[in-house]
N, C-alpha and C positions, 0 to 999 in steps of 0.2 A: 749395122749390117756387117756380117763377116765377109772379109775379102778372101777369095779363094783363087787358086791358079786356074786359068782358063785353058781349055784344050779344044781343038777342033773335033767334030763329030767322029771322023775316022780314027783319030788317036784314042778317044774315049772307048770306042768299040774295041780297038786292039788291046787296050789295057784291060778292059773287062773280060774279054775272051781269054787273055793270057792268065788272069787270075782264076777263071772258071776251069781252064784246062789242068790246073794244078790239083783239082779235086775229082777223083774217080766217081764220086757220087753224082756228079753233074755231067756224066758222059752222054746223057740224052739231049743236052743242049747242042744244037747244030750251029746256031748263030744268034746274033742280037742286033736289034735296030735301036739306035739312039734317037729319041724324039724330044722336041722342045716342049716345055710346059711353062705356064705363067708363074712367075716368082711371087711368093708371098713372104714378106719379111726376110728371114734368114734361111729360107728353104732353098732347095736346089732348083735349077732352071732346066733340068732334063730328067728323063726317065728311060727305062729300058723295056723293050718288048722282046720277049724271048721266042726263038724259033726252036721248037722241040721235035724230036723224032716221034714221040707219042704224046698227044695233047692231054691224055688222061694222067700222065706222070708229071709231077711237079718237082722242082728242085728248090727247096727252101734256102739252101746255102747260096744259090745264085742271087736271091733277094738280099740276103745279108751282105754279100760281097758288093752288090750294087749300092746299098745304103752307105757302106763304108766309103766307096769311091765318090758318091754324091756329096759326102761331107768334105771331101778333099778337093774336088774339081767342079768347075762350072763349064758349061758348054760355051765355046767362044762364039 
């Protein structure tokens, strides 16, 4: 099993929103909620639920950024 640095929920949210704000294409993202998930083997123990201005508009880059951070950090 891979050992990752752990972060509290609020810090993960802040890191994720900081990364999202760097990308103008994600401007419809208002906020994010970090939720716990069951871990299977080397997978992450959290996921992100996005709060968007318009539910019909998606931000694929937000998902890529989330996956990158999930590979680096676990929820404490």
